[in-house]
C-alpha positions in Angstrom: 10.8 68.7 -11.0 12.9 69.7 -13.9 15.2 67.2 -15.5 17.4 67.3 -18.7 19.6 64.5 -19.8 21.7 64.6 -22.9 23.9 61.7 -23.9 25.9 62.2 -27.1 28.4 60.0 -28.9 29.8 63.0 -30.6 31.9 61.5 -33.4 32.7 57.9 -34.1 35.3 57.0 -36.7 34.7 53.5 -37.9 32.2 51.3 -39.6 28.8 50.1 -38.5 29.9 46.6 -39.3 32.6 47.0 -36.6 35.6 46.4 -38.8 39.1 46.5 -37.3 41.7 49.4 -37.6 39.1 52.1 -37.0 39.0 54.9 -34.4 36.2 55.8 -32.0 35.7 59.2 -30.4 32.6 60.0 -28.4 31.2 61.2 -25.1 28.2 61.6 -22.8 26.8 64.8 -21.4 24.1 64.8 -18.7 22.5 67.5 -16.5 19.5 67.3 -14.2 17.9 69.8 -11.8 15.4 68.6 -9.2 13.4 70.5 -6.5 11.6 68.5 -3.9 9.0 70.6 -2.0 8.5 69.6 1.7 11.3 67.1 1.5 11.0 66.7 5.2 8.8 68.4 7.9 11.4 71.2 8.0 12.0 72.2 4.4 12.8 71.7 0.8 15.6 70.1 -1.2 17.2 71.3 -4.4 19.7 69.3 -6.4 21.9 70.0 -9.5 24.0 67.3 -11.2 26.3 67.7 -14.2 28.6 65.1 -15.9 30.7 65.1 -19.0 32.5 61.9 -20.1 34.6 61.8 -23.3 35.7 58.5 -24.8 38.5 57.5 -27.2 38.8 53.9 -28.5 40.5 51.8 -31.2 38.9 48.9 -33.1 41.8 46.4 -33.0 39.8 43.5 -34.3 36.4 42.8 -35.8 33.7 43.4 -33.2 36.2 44.4 -30.5 37.2 47.9 -29.3 39.4 49.1 -26.4 40.0 52.6 -25.2 40.1 55.1 -22.4 37.4 57.2 -20.7 37.6 60.4 -18.8 35.0 62.2 -16.8 34.3 65.4 -14.8 31.2 65.8 -12.7 29.7 68.1 -10.1 26.7 67.8 -7.8 25.1 70.4 -5.6 22.4 69.8 -2.9 20.8 72.7 -1.1 18.6 71.9 1.9 16.4 74.8 2.9 14.9 74.5 6.4 13.3 76.4 9.2 14.7 75.6 12.6 12.8 76.2 15.9 14.9 76.4 19.1 11.9 76.6 21.5 11.4 80.3 21.6 12.5 81.5 18.2 13.1 80.3 14.7 15.6 81.0 11.9 16.2 80.0 8.3 19.1 77.7 7.5 20.6 76.4 4.2 22.8 73.3 4.2 24.9 73.0 1.1 26.6 69.8 -0.1 28.9 70.3 -3.1 30.9 67.5 -4.8 33.4 67.6 -7.6 34.6 64.3 -9.2 37.3 63.4 -11.8 37.1 60.0 -13.3 39.5 58.1 -15.6 39.9 54.5 -16.8 39.7 52.0 -19.6 36.9 50.2 -21.4 36.3 47.2 -23.7 33.5 46.9 -26.2 32.0 44.0 -28.1 29.7 44.9 -31.0 27.4 42.5 -32.9 25.6 43.8 -36.0 22.1 42.3 -36.3 21.5 43.6 -39.8 22.1 46.8 -41.8 20.0 48.8 -39.3 20.4 47.4 -35.9 23.5 46.5 -33.8 24.0 45.6 -30.1 27.1 46.3 -28.1 28.2 45.9 -24.5 30.7 48.1 -22.7 32.9 46.8 -19.8 34.4 49.7 -17.8 37.1 49.8 -15.2 37.2 53.3 -13.8 39.0 55.2 -11.0 37.9 58.5 -9.4 38.9 61.3 -7.1 36.3 63.3 -5.3 36.1 66.4 -3.1 33.0 67.2 -1.1 32.3 70.4 0.9 29.4 70.6 3.4 28.4 74.0 4.8 25.5 75.5 6.6 24.2 79.0 7.3 22.5 80.4 10.4 23.6 80.6 14.1 25.2 77.2 13.9 27.1 77.9 10.6 30.0 75.5 9.8 32.0 74.2 6.8 33.8 70.9 6.4 35.7 69.3 3.4 36.5 65.7 2.7 38.4 64.0 -0.1 37.9 60.4 -1.3 39.3 58.0 -3.9 37.8 54.9 -5.4 37.3 52.6 -8.3 34.5 50.9 -10.1 33.6 48.1 -12.6 30.5 48.2 -14.7 28.8 46.5 -17.7 26.4 48.4 -19.9 24.4 46.9 -22.8 23.4 49.2 -25.7 21.3 49.1 -28.9 22.4 51.1 -32.0 20.0 52.0 -34.7 21.5 53.1 -38.0 19.3 55.5 -39.9 21.4 56.6 -42.9 25.1 56.8 -43.8 26.2 55.4 -40.5 24.3 58.1 -38.6 22.1 56.8 -35.8 21.1 56.5 -32.1 22.4 54.6 -29.2 19.9 53.4 -26.5 20.9 52.3 -23.0 18.4 51.1 -20.4 20.6 50.2 -17.4 23.5 48.0 -16.4 25.5 46.3 -13.6 28.1 48.1 -11.5 30.3 47.8 -8.4 31.8 50.8 -6.7 34.3 51.0 -3.8 35.2 54.4 -2.2 37.4 55.4 0.7 37.5 58.7 2.5 41.1 60.1 2.9 42.5 60.2 6.4 39.7 58.1 7.6 38.8 54.4 8.1 35.4 55.0 6.4 35.0 52.9 3.3 31.8 52.2 1.2 31.1 49.4 -1.3 28.1 49.7 -3.6 26.6 47.2 -6.0 24.2 48.5 -8.5 21.8 46.6 -10.8 19.1 48.3 -12.8 17.4 47.7 -16.1 14.4 49.7 -17.4 14.5 52.4 -14.7 15.7 55.0 -17.3 16.7 55.4 -20.9 19.9 57.1 -22.1 19.8 58.2 -25.8 23.0 58.9 -27.7 23.7 60.2 -31.2 26.6 58.8 -33.2 28.1 59.2 -36.7 30.6 56.7 -38.2 33.3 57.4 -40.8 35.6 54.9 -42.4 39.3 55.4 -42.2 41.5 54.7 -45.3 
Protein backbone atom coordinates (compact mmCIF):
# COMPACT_ATOMS: atom_id res chain seq x y z
CA UNK A 1 0.00 0.00 0.00
CA UNK A 2 1.30 3.41 -0.97
CA UNK A 3 -0.07 6.49 0.74
CA UNK A 4 0.95 10.13 0.59
CA UNK A 5 -0.86 12.88 2.46
CA UNK A 6 0.14 16.54 2.34
CA UNK A 7 -1.77 19.18 4.29
CA UNK A 8 -0.48 22.70 3.86
CA UNK A 9 -1.72 25.97 5.26
CA UNK A 10 0.14 27.80 2.51
CA UNK A 11 0.19 31.40 3.71
CA UNK A 12 -1.49 32.87 6.74
CA UNK A 13 -1.58 36.65 7.11
CA UNK A 14 -2.10 37.47 10.77
CA UNK A 15 -0.53 37.11 14.18
CA UNK A 16 0.04 34.05 16.31
CA UNK A 17 -1.68 35.88 19.14
CA UNK A 18 -4.86 35.92 16.98
CA UNK A 19 -5.29 39.69 16.82
CA UNK A 20 -8.20 41.20 14.92
CA UNK A 21 -8.08 42.87 11.49
CA UNK A 22 -5.83 40.22 9.96
CA UNK A 23 -6.17 38.05 6.85
CA UNK A 24 -5.85 34.26 6.63
CA UNK A 25 -5.10 32.42 3.38
CA UNK A 26 -4.40 28.71 3.37
CA UNK A 27 -5.32 25.30 2.08
CA UNK A 28 -4.99 21.53 2.28
CA UNK A 29 -3.68 19.12 -0.35
CA UNK A 30 -4.00 15.36 0.04
CA UNK A 31 -3.34 12.33 -2.17
CA UNK A 32 -3.36 8.63 -1.46
CA UNK A 33 -2.92 5.52 -3.58
CA UNK A 34 -3.89 2.09 -2.25
CA UNK A 35 -3.70 -1.38 -3.77
CA UNK A 36 -5.41 -4.27 -2.01
CA UNK A 37 -4.34 -7.66 -3.28
CA UNK A 38 -6.97 -10.40 -3.19
CA UNK A 39 -9.58 -7.87 -2.09
CA UNK A 40 -12.12 -10.63 -2.64
CA UNK A 41 -11.94 -14.19 -3.94
CA UNK A 42 -12.25 -12.77 -7.45
CA UNK A 43 -9.63 -10.04 -7.67
CA UNK A 44 -7.78 -6.93 -6.53
CA UNK A 45 -8.82 -3.36 -5.72
CA UNK A 46 -6.85 -0.20 -6.59
CA UNK A 47 -7.88 3.26 -5.34
CA UNK A 48 -6.64 6.80 -6.00
CA UNK A 49 -7.89 9.85 -4.07
CA UNK A 50 -6.96 13.53 -4.48
CA UNK A 51 -8.28 16.63 -2.73
CA UNK A 52 -7.36 20.32 -2.72
CA UNK A 53 -9.12 22.76 -0.38
CA UNK A 54 -8.10 26.46 -0.33
CA UNK A 55 -9.26 28.69 2.54
CA UNK A 56 -9.67 32.46 2.93
CA UNK A 57 -10.61 34.04 6.25
CA UNK A 58 -10.71 37.36 8.10
CA UNK A 59 -9.83 37.90 11.78
CA UNK A 60 -12.69 40.19 12.79
CA UNK A 61 -12.04 40.01 16.56
CA UNK A 62 -9.40 38.69 18.93
CA UNK A 63 -9.42 34.89 18.72
CA UNK A 64 -12.25 34.74 16.14
CA UNK A 65 -11.90 34.18 12.38
CA UNK A 66 -14.60 33.69 9.73
CA UNK A 67 -14.12 32.82 6.09
CA UNK A 68 -14.89 30.66 3.09
CA UNK A 69 -13.62 27.29 1.90
CA UNK A 70 -13.59 25.74 -1.55
CA UNK A 71 -12.56 22.28 -2.57
CA UNK A 72 -12.09 20.01 -5.56
CA UNK A 73 -11.62 16.29 -5.23
CA UNK A 74 -11.49 13.14 -7.30
CA UNK A 75 -11.48 9.46 -6.49
CA UNK A 76 -10.96 6.42 -8.68
CA UNK A 77 -11.54 2.78 -7.78
CA UNK A 78 -10.49 -0.01 -10.15
CA UNK A 79 -11.71 -3.50 -9.30
CA UNK A 80 -9.85 -6.21 -11.23
CA UNK A 81 -11.53 -9.60 -11.28
CA UNK A 82 -11.64 -12.91 -13.12
CA UNK A 83 -15.18 -14.08 -13.84
CA UNK A 84 -16.07 -17.73 -14.47
CA UNK A 85 -19.30 -18.49 -16.34
CA UNK A 86 -19.25 -22.28 -15.98
CA UNK A 87 -17.29 -23.21 -19.08
CA UNK A 88 -15.02 -20.23 -19.65
CA UNK A 89 -13.45 -17.27 -17.86
CA UNK A 90 -12.66 -13.67 -18.72
CA UNK A 91 -11.01 -10.65 -17.15
CA UNK A 92 -13.16 -7.69 -16.14
CA UNK A 93 -12.34 -4.25 -14.74
CA UNK A 94 -14.99 -2.28 -12.89
CA UNK A 95 -14.14 1.42 -12.63
CA UNK A 96 -15.81 3.91 -10.26
CA UNK A 97 -14.77 7.53 -10.78
CA UNK A 98 -16.11 10.44 -8.71
CA UNK A 99 -15.47 14.18 -9.04
CA UNK A 100 -16.58 16.54 -6.27
CA UNK A 101 -16.77 20.32 -5.87
CA UNK A 102 -17.19 21.69 -2.34
CA UNK A 103 -17.89 25.22 -1.07
CA UNK A 104 -18.97 26.75 2.21
CA UNK A 105 -18.08 28.84 5.24
CA UNK A 106 -16.12 28.28 8.43
CA UNK A 107 -15.62 29.85 11.83
CA UNK A 108 -12.46 29.51 13.90
CA UNK A 109 -11.67 30.17 17.54
CA UNK A 110 -7.98 30.36 18.48
CA UNK A 111 -6.57 30.23 22.01
CA UNK A 112 -2.82 30.87 22.47
CA UNK A 113 -1.36 28.77 25.28
CA UNK A 114 2.04 30.49 25.26
CA UNK A 115 4.52 31.89 22.72
CA UNK A 116 4.99 28.43 21.19
CA UNK A 117 1.68 26.59 21.38
CA UNK A 118 -1.85 27.52 20.34
CA UNK A 119 -5.03 25.50 19.94
CA UNK A 120 -7.87 26.30 17.57
CA UNK A 121 -11.13 24.74 16.48
CA UNK A 122 -12.77 25.00 13.05
CA UNK A 123 -16.54 24.74 12.58
CA UNK A 124 -17.42 24.17 8.91
CA UNK A 125 -20.69 24.29 6.99
CA UNK A 126 -20.06 22.93 3.50
CA UNK A 127 -22.10 22.12 0.40
CA UNK A 128 -21.05 19.78 -2.39
CA UNK A 129 -21.88 18.65 -5.92
CA UNK A 130 -20.66 15.26 -7.11
CA UNK A 131 -20.64 13.24 -10.32
CA UNK A 132 -19.94 9.50 -10.31
CA UNK A 133 -19.43 7.19 -13.28
CA UNK A 134 -19.45 3.40 -12.97
CA UNK A 135 -18.23 1.35 -15.93
CA UNK A 136 -17.13 -2.22 -16.58
CA UNK A 137 -15.26 -4.05 -19.33
CA UNK A 138 -15.81 -7.56 -20.65
CA UNK A 139 -18.81 -9.30 -22.25
CA UNK A 140 -21.15 -7.56 -19.79
CA UNK A 141 -19.70 -4.07 -20.35
CA UNK A 142 -21.79 -1.11 -19.19
CA UNK A 143 -21.51 2.50 -18.04
CA UNK A 144 -23.79 4.59 -15.80
CA UNK A 145 -23.52 8.14 -14.43
CA UNK A 146 -25.17 9.64 -11.35
CA UNK A 147 -25.11 13.15 -9.89
CA UNK A 148 -25.68 14.13 -6.29
CA UNK A 149 -25.85 17.19 -4.04
CA UNK A 150 -25.36 17.46 -0.31
CA UNK A 151 -24.21 19.42 2.69
CA UNK A 152 -22.22 18.76 5.82
CA UNK A 153 -21.29 20.19 9.20
CA UNK A 154 -18.02 19.43 10.94
CA UNK A 155 -15.87 20.44 13.89
CA UNK A 156 -12.10 19.93 13.85
CA UNK A 157 -9.68 20.69 16.72
CA UNK A 158 -6.07 21.58 15.89
CA UNK A 159 -2.77 22.26 17.62
CA UNK A 160 -0.39 24.93 16.29
CA UNK A 161 3.33 24.88 17.16
CA UNK A 162 5.23 28.11 16.48
CA UNK A 163 8.91 27.47 15.76
CA UNK A 164 10.28 30.86 14.74
CA UNK A 165 8.93 34.15 13.38
CA UNK A 166 5.36 32.84 13.25
CA UNK A 167 6.37 29.82 11.16
CA UNK A 168 5.09 26.50 12.48
CA UNK A 169 3.05 23.34 12.10
CA UNK A 170 -0.65 22.54 12.53
CA UNK A 171 -1.66 19.11 13.84
CA UNK A 172 -5.11 17.58 13.49
CA UNK A 173 -6.06 14.15 14.87
CA UNK A 174 -9.73 13.87 13.90
CA UNK A 175 -13.08 15.51 14.42
CA UNK A 176 -16.86 15.25 14.36
CA UNK A 177 -18.94 15.51 11.19
CA UNK A 178 -22.44 15.07 9.76
CA UNK A 179 -23.06 14.60 6.03
CA UNK A 180 -26.33 14.43 4.07
CA UNK A 181 -26.38 13.56 0.37
CA UNK A 182 -29.15 13.03 -2.19
CA UNK A 183 -28.93 11.42 -5.62
CA UNK A 184 -30.47 13.59 -8.34
CA UNK A 185 -33.63 12.21 -10.02
CA UNK A 186 -33.91 9.61 -7.28
CA UNK A 187 -35.42 9.15 -3.84
CA UNK A 188 -32.13 7.74 -2.54
CA UNK A 189 -30.69 9.83 0.31
CA UNK A 190 -27.88 9.05 2.74
CA UNK A 191 -27.08 10.58 6.13
CA UNK A 192 -23.67 9.93 7.68
CA UNK A 193 -22.37 10.81 11.13
CA UNK A 194 -18.62 10.60 11.66
CA UNK A 195 -16.64 10.66 14.87
CA UNK A 196 -12.96 9.88 14.99
CA UNK A 197 -9.97 10.91 17.06
CA UNK A 198 -6.52 9.40 16.92
CA UNK A 199 -7.11 7.32 13.77
CA UNK A 200 -4.84 9.54 11.70
CA UNK A 201 -2.78 12.71 11.90
CA UNK A 202 -2.90 15.61 9.44
CA UNK A 203 0.13 17.91 9.49
CA UNK A 204 0.01 21.42 8.06
CA UNK A 205 2.63 24.14 7.56
CA UNK A 206 1.74 27.77 8.21
CA UNK A 207 3.43 31.17 8.09
CA UNK A 208 1.95 34.29 9.70
CA UNK A 209 2.53 37.93 8.72
CA UNK A 210 1.18 41.03 10.42
CA UNK A 211 -0.85 43.53 8.39
CA UNK A 212 -0.24 47.22 8.90
